[in-house]
C-alpha positions as CSV (number, residue, x, y, z in Angstrom):
1,M,145.3,113.0,212.8
2,M,144.3,112.4,209.4
3,A,144.5,115.3,207.1
4,S,140.6,114.8,206.8
5,D,140.1,115.5,210.5
6,A,142.3,118.3,210.1
7,E,140.1,120.0,207.8
8,S,136.9,119.6,209.8
9,K,138.4,121.6,213.0
10,K,139.0,124.8,210.6
11,P,136.9,127.7,212.2
12,H,134.5,128.5,209.5
13,H,135.3,131.9,208.8
14,G,133.7,131.9,205.4
15,K,130.1,131.4,206.7
16,T,130.4,133.6,209.6
17,S,131.1,136.4,207.2
18,R,128.2,135.6,205.2
19,T,125.5,135.6,207.6
20,K,127.1,138.9,208.9
21,G,126.8,140.3,205.7
22,H,123.3,139.0,205.1
23,N,122.5,140.4,208.7
24,G,123.5,143.7,208.0
25,E,121.8,144.0,204.7
26,R,118.6,143.1,206.6
27,E,119.5,145.7,209.6
28,L,120.0,148.2,206.4
29,A,116.9,147.4,205.1
30,L,114.7,148.0,208.1
31,L,116.2,151.0,208.5
32,F,115.3,152.4,205.5
33,K,111.7,150.9,205.9
34,T,111.2,152.5,208.9
35,E,113.2,156.2,208.9
36,T,112.4,157.0,205.1
37,P,109.7,157.1,202.8
38,F,111.2,153.9,201.5
39,E,108.8,151.3,203.4
40,K,108.9,148.6,200.7
41,C,112.6,148.7,201.3
42,T,114.2,145.1,201.2
43,T,116.8,143.1,200.4
44,T,118.4,142.1,196.6
45,R,118.4,138.5,197.9
46,N,115.0,139.2,199.2
47,S,113.4,140.9,196.4
48,S,114.9,138.3,194.0
49,R,112.8,135.6,195.8
50,I,109.7,138.2,195.6
51,L,110.2,138.4,191.8
52,D,110.5,135.1,191.2
53,N,107.8,134.2,193.5
54,C,105.7,136.4,191.5
55,K,106.6,134.8,188.2
56,I,108.8,137.5,187.0
57,D,111.9,136.6,184.9
58,L,113.3,139.9,184.3
59,N,115.2,142.4,186.2
60,F,116.1,146.2,185.9
61,I,113.2,146.8,183.1
62,P,110.0,149.2,183.5
63,L,107.7,145.8,182.8
64,N,107.1,142.5,184.5
65,V,107.9,140.3,181.9
66,Q,107.7,136.5,182.1
67,S,109.0,134.0,179.5
68,K,107.6,131.5,178.0
69,V,109.1,128.5,175.6
70,G,106.9,125.8,174.2
71,E,103.1,125.1,174.2
72,Q,100.9,127.1,176.6
73,K,97.4,126.6,177.4
74,N,96.1,129.2,179.6
75,M,98.2,132.4,179.0
76,K,95.9,134.2,181.6
77,A,97.0,132.4,184.3
78,R,100.6,133.3,182.6
79,L,100.4,136.8,183.6
80,P,103.1,137.9,186.4
81,E,101.0,138.3,189.6
82,T,102.1,141.4,191.4
83,E,100.7,143.8,194.0
84,P,98.2,146.2,193.0
85,Q,100.1,149.1,193.8
86,H,102.8,148.2,191.2
87,H,102.8,149.9,188.5
88,Y,104.9,148.3,185.7
89,P,102.7,146.7,182.7
90,K,102.9,143.1,183.2
91,I,103.6,140.8,179.8
92,V,104.5,137.7,179.0
93,V,106.5,137.0,176.0
94,H,106.2,133.4,174.8
95,K,108.2,131.7,171.8
96,K,106.7,129.1,170.3
97,P,107.8,125.5,169.0
98,A,109.4,126.1,165.6
99,K,107.4,124.1,162.6
100,G,108.9,124.7,160.0
101,K,110.8,128.1,159.2
102,R,110.2,130.8,161.9
103,T,108.2,133.9,161.2
104,E,108.0,136.9,163.4
105,F,104.4,135.3,164.8
106,D,106.5,132.6,166.4
107,T,107.2,134.9,169.3
108,I,104.6,136.9,170.8
109,V,103.6,139.2,173.7
110,T,100.7,138.7,175.6
111,M,99.5,141.7,178.1
112,T,96.2,143.2,179.4
113,L,94.4,145.5,177.3
114,N,94.6,147.9,180.3
115,D,98.8,147.5,180.2
116,F,98.8,147.9,176.8
117,M,97.1,151.3,177.0
118,K,99.4,152.6,179.5
119,L,102.3,151.9,176.7
120,F,100.2,153.3,174.3
121,K,99.0,156.5,175.9
122,T,103.0,156.8,176.9
123,A,104.1,157.1,173.6
124,Y,101.3,158.6,171.4
125,P,100.2,161.4,174.2
126,K,97.0,163.0,173.6
127,K,97.3,166.7,172.8
C-alpha cells in the first residue's frame, strides 16, 4: 500500500471534533435564546457573517463602522445596514486616494444627522 493510500484511510477526528464543537455552540445559543431574555443570542461564527452581510467592518466598539478606501460615488448607499432596534450609530470612514500631500480632509467620516445628534447629545447633555 502506498503512503497516500494509508493517509486517505485515516479517521478524520479533526473534522468530527469541529462539527461537534459547532453543534455545541448552536445548542448553547438556542438555550440562551429560549431560556433567557437574550433572544438575539447567536454564535460568533454566525454573528460575524451577519455583521459582514450588514456591511459592518469593525467589531466590539459601540458604532457600526464600514471602511472604504478610494473614490466612492454614492455614500448614502454605503452606510452600514442594521436592524431598526440596533441602536449603535452607523458611520462610514472614507479614506480618499492621495492627491499630493495628505491633509486631515483625506479621511472623512459620513453619518446620518440623527446618529450625529445622538453622539453630540451624549457628549454634551442638556443641563
